[in-house]
DOMAR-98606 format. One record per residue (C-alpha): x negated, y, z negated. Coordinates in nm, 2 decimals. Layout:
! DOMAR-98606
> X:Y:Z
...
! end
This chain:
! DOMAR-98606
> -14.85:5.54:-7.02
> -14.51:5.47:-6.87
> -14.62:5.36:-6.53
> -14.94:5.24:-6.38
> -14.86:5.42:-6.05
> -14.59:5.65:-5.93
> -14.52:5.79:-5.59
> -14.38:6.14:-5.52
> -14.21:6.18:-5.18
> -14.19:6.54:-5.09
> -14.48:6.74:-5.25
> -14.34:7.10:-5.28
> -14.29:7.30:-5.60
> -14.10:7.03:-5.78
> -14.30:6.73:-5.64
> -14.62:6.91:-5.71
> -14.51:6.99:-6.07
> -14.41:6.63:-6.13
> -14.76:6.52:-6.03
> -14.93:6.78:-6.24
> -14.71:6.70:-6.54
> -14.75:6.32:-6.50
> -15.13:6.36:-6.49
> -15.15:6.61:-6.78
> -14.92:6.41:-7.01
> -15.05:6.06:-6.93
> -14.72:5.95:-6.78
> -14.89:5.76:-6.50
> -15.24:5.63:-6.45
> -15.22:5.71:-6.08
> -15.01:5.95:-5.87
> -14.96:5.91:-5.50
> -14.81:6.18:-5.28
> -14.62:6.14:-4.95
> -14.52:6.43:-4.73
> -14.48:6.51:-4.37
> -14.69:6.82:-4.41
> -15.06:6.73:-4.45
> -15.14:7.09:-4.57
> -14.90:7.05:-4.86
> -15.07:6.72:-4.95
> -15.41:6.88:-4.93
> -15.31:7.17:-5.16
> -15.15:6.93:-5.42
> -15.46:6.71:-5.41
> -15.69:7.00:-5.46
> -15.49:7.12:-5.76
> -15.51:6.78:-5.92
> -15.14:6.69:-5.88
> -15.23:6.37:-5.68
> -15.49:6.10:-5.69
> -15.42:6.00:-5.33
> -15.19:6.10:-5.05
> -15.06:6.01:-4.71
> -14.79:6.09:-4.45
> -14.66:5.73:-4.42
> -14.38:5.62:-4.64
> -14.47:5.25:-4.64
> -14.83:5.32:-4.73
> -14.74:5.57:-5.00
> -14.49:5.36:-5.20
> -14.69:5.04:-5.20
> -14.77:4.93:-5.55
> -14.57:5.20:-5.73
> -14.34:5.11:-6.02
> -14.15:5.44:-5.98
> -14.08:5.65:-5.67
> -13.96:6.01:-5.72
> -13.79:6.16:-5.42
> -13.84:6.54:-5.42
> -13.73:6.62:-5.06
> -13.47:6.89:-4.97
> -13.13:6.77:-5.08
> -13.01:6.69:-4.73
> -13.28:6.43:-4.69
> -13.27:6.26:-5.03
> -13.02:5.98:-4.94
> -13.20:5.88:-4.62
> -13.54:5.87:-4.80
> -13.40:5.67:-5.10
> -13.25:5.41:-4.86
> -13.58:5.40:-4.66
> -13.79:5.36:-4.97
> -13.56:5.09:-5.11
> -13.61:4.88:-4.80
> -13.99:4.90:-4.84
> -14.04:4.82:-5.21
> -14.02:4.49:-5.40
> -13.75:4.41:-5.66
> -13.81:4.57:-5.99
> -13.91:4.91:-5.84
> -13.73:5.21:-5.99
> -13.62:5.51:-5.78
> -13.51:5.86:-5.89
> -13.49:6.20:-5.73
> -13.48:6.57:-5.81
> -13.20:6.68:-5.58
> -12.97:6.97:-5.68
> -12.65:6.79:-5.59
> -12.55:6.44:-5.67
> -12.21:6.32:-5.55
> -12.28:6.33:-5.18
> -12.62:6.15:-5.23
> -12.46:5.88:-5.44
> -12.19:5.83:-5.18
> -12.44:5.81:-4.90
> -12.66:5.55:-5.08
> -12.38:5.33:-5.22
> -12.39:4.98:-5.09
> -12.73:5.03:-4.91
> -12.97:4.92:-5.19
> -13.13:4.58:-5.19
> -13.08:4.36:-5.49
> -13.33:4.44:-5.77
> -13.42:4.79:-5.66
> -13.25:5.05:-5.88
> -13.19:5.41:-5.80
> -13.10:5.65:-6.09
> -13.03:6.00:-5.96
> -13.17:6.30:-6.15
> -13.19:6.67:-6.13
> -13.45:6.87:-6.33
> -13.31:7.22:-6.38
> -13.65:7.38:-6.35
> -13.68:7.54:-6.01
> -13.81:7.87:-5.90
> -13.75:8.12:-5.62
> -14.10:8.02:-5.51
> -14.18:7.71:-5.30
> -14.48:7.50:-5.22
> -14.72:7.29:-5.44
> -14.94:7.59:-5.49
> -14.67:7.72:-5.73
> -14.64:7.40:-5.92
> -14.70:7.38:-6.29
> -14.76:7.10:-6.54
> -14.53:7.29:-6.78
> -14.24:7.35:-6.54
> -14.02:7.09:-6.70
> -14.10:7.17:-7.07
> -13.78:7.24:-7.26
> -13.58:7.24:-6.94
> -13.27:7.02:-6.90
> -13.28:6.73:-6.66
> -12.94:6.58:-6.56
> -12.96:6.20:-6.53
> -12.67:6.03:-6.36
> -12.54:5.73:-6.56
> -12.58:5.40:-6.37
> -12.39:5.51:-6.06
> -12.45:5.18:-5.88
> -12.39:4.95:-6.18
> -12.76:4.93:-6.26
> -12.87:4.79:-6.59
> -12.83:5.06:-6.86
> -13.20:5.01:-6.95
> -13.30:5.13:-6.60
> -13.11:5.45:-6.66
> -13.28:5.49:-7.00
> -13.62:5.43:-6.83
> -13.56:5.72:-6.59
> -13.45:5.93:-6.88
> -13.77:5.85:-7.06
> -13.97:5.95:-6.76
> -13.82:6.29:-6.74
> -13.85:6.33:-7.11
> -14.22:6.24:-7.09
> -14.26:6.53:-6.85
> -14.12:6.77:-7.11
> -13.75:6.77:-7.02
> -13.43:6.75:-7.23
> -13.23:6.48:-7.07
> -12.85:6.53:-7.03
> -12.65:6.22:-6.92
> -12.37:6.30:-6.67
> -12.18:6.14:-6.39
> -12.23:6.27:-6.04
> -11.90:6.45:-6.00
> -11.94:6.63:-6.34
> -12.29:6.73:-6.24
> -12.18:6.89:-5.92
> -11.88:7.07:-6.08
> -12.09:7.22:-6.36
> -12.39:7.31:-6.14
> -12.15:7.48:-5.89
> -12.09:7.73:-6.17
> -12.42:7.75:-6.34
> -12.67:7.73:-6.05
> -12.51:7.73:-5.70
> -12.26:8.01:-5.73
> -12.51:8.24:-5.91
> -12.75:8.20:-5.62
> -12.48:8.31:-5.38
> -12.40:8.61:-5.60
> -12.76:8.71:-5.62
> -12.79:8.69:-5.24
> -12.47:8.90:-5.21
> -12.60:9.17:-5.44
> -12.93:9.18:-5.25
> -12.74:9.17:-4.92
> -12.53:9.49:-4.99
> -12.83:9.69:-5.10
> -12.99:9.91:-4.84
> -13.37:9.87:-4.82
> -13.42:10.25:-4.86
> -13.26:10.22:-5.21
> -13.52:9.97:-5.34
> -13.75:10.25:-5.45
> -13.49:10.34:-5.72
> -13.42:9.99:-5.84
> -13.52:9.88:-6.19
> -13.53:9.56:-6.41
> -13.16:9.50:-6.38
> -13.16:9.47:-6.00
> -13.48:9.25:-6.02
> -13.32:9.02:-6.28
> -13.00:8.98:-6.09
> -13.15:8.93:-5.75
> -13.47:8.73:-5.83
> -13.33:8.39:-5.72
> -13.22:8.54:-5.39
> -13.58:8.51:-5.29
> -13.54:8.13:-5.27
> -13.58:7.93:-4.95
> -13.27:7.99:-4.73
> -13.29:7.65:-4.56
> -13.31:7.47:-4.89
> -13.02:7.67:-5.03
> -12.80:7.64:-4.72
> -12.83:7.26:-4.76
> -12.74:7.27:-5.12
> -12.43:7.48:-5.06
> -12.32:7.25:-4.78
> -12.37:6.94:-4.99
> -12.17:7.09:-5.28
> -11.92:7.29:-5.08
> -11.60:7.21:-5.27
> -11.75:7.28:-5.61
> -11.92:7.60:-5.49
> -11.59:7.72:-5.34
> -11.41:7.65:-5.67
> -11.68:7.84:-5.86
> -11.65:8.13:-5.62
> -11.27:8.15:-5.67
> -11.32:8.17:-6.04
> -11.59:8.44:-6.00
> -11.37:8.64:-5.75
> -11.08:8.63:-6.01
> -11.31:8.76:-6.27
> -11.42:9.05:-6.05
> -11.06:9.12:-5.96
> -10.99:9.16:-6.34
> -11.27:9.41:-6.36
> -11.14:9.60:-6.05
> -10.80:9.62:-6.20
> -10.93:9.75:-6.54
> -11.16:10.00:-6.38
> -10.88:10.12:-6.14
> -10.65:10.16:-6.44
> -10.91:10.35:-6.64
> -10.86:10.09:-6.92
> -11.17:10.16:-7.13
> -11.07:9.92:-7.41
> -11.00:9.65:-7.15
> -11.34:9.71:-6.98
> -11.51:9.67:-7.32
> -11.33:9.34:-7.38
> -11.42:9.22:-7.04
> -11.79:9.30:-7.09
> -11.78:9.16:-7.44
> -11.67:8.82:-7.31
> -11.97:8.80:-7.07
> -12.21:8.93:-7.34
> -12.09:8.65:-7.58
> -12.17:8.38:-7.33
> -12.51:8.53:-7.24
> -12.60:8.58:-7.61
> -12.51:8.22:-7.68
> -12.77:8.11:-7.42
> -13.05:8.29:-7.61
> -13.36:8.43:-7.46
! end
């Protein structure tokens, strides 16, 4: 048992899954949920993700050794600062936001002495949303990026957050905030934009003749548009860099196809295949 009590702020897919995993794996004796939507809390409570719940932040974080902020990325910083002002020294905060540098910048200098915030990002999302889609197994064998002591916190506090995510089943990867955003711009954020673009240029009348390839490429385009617009805005520079690299790659393909360069096309496709094969199933 790592914590006697934890609080999850924002009980959607990720927050609900944190609660389910924490309960199933004995990570916390008691799990409290806080959300502005009473219906989300009711669903999470019914599914066994929470022991208690409320809509008030002060009530919800009272007595918790760890607070996990699972709100949309554009609310993470304000919630972290608000929680930090309500909890006693020794309380540990983490989050599950998909971007890190903007959050770290917004929180810097606003934490009271003794309250440590160690940002994190479990790479375990889904195109679905809401606690009803949560799973105790969501984080198993999935990477979780943990930002290394961005505010000068004791190294032990960073390790404690890492142990928490590992206890939920994750593989922890230590990174700094800027590296996280640069890498995720390529591996998560840009692919979502590409999936949406592929779906966006496809006429609805053609869907009856689509197959597995189209479904695989466009699956993540079904994600919450508000959530993803906030992610793109928060990581704008890194996403634009990733899109430039992607555009250059497509231009290479266009040039090879235009020239009828069969050998070049095969080399171009082989490069992509080698990267995908290295990932495994």
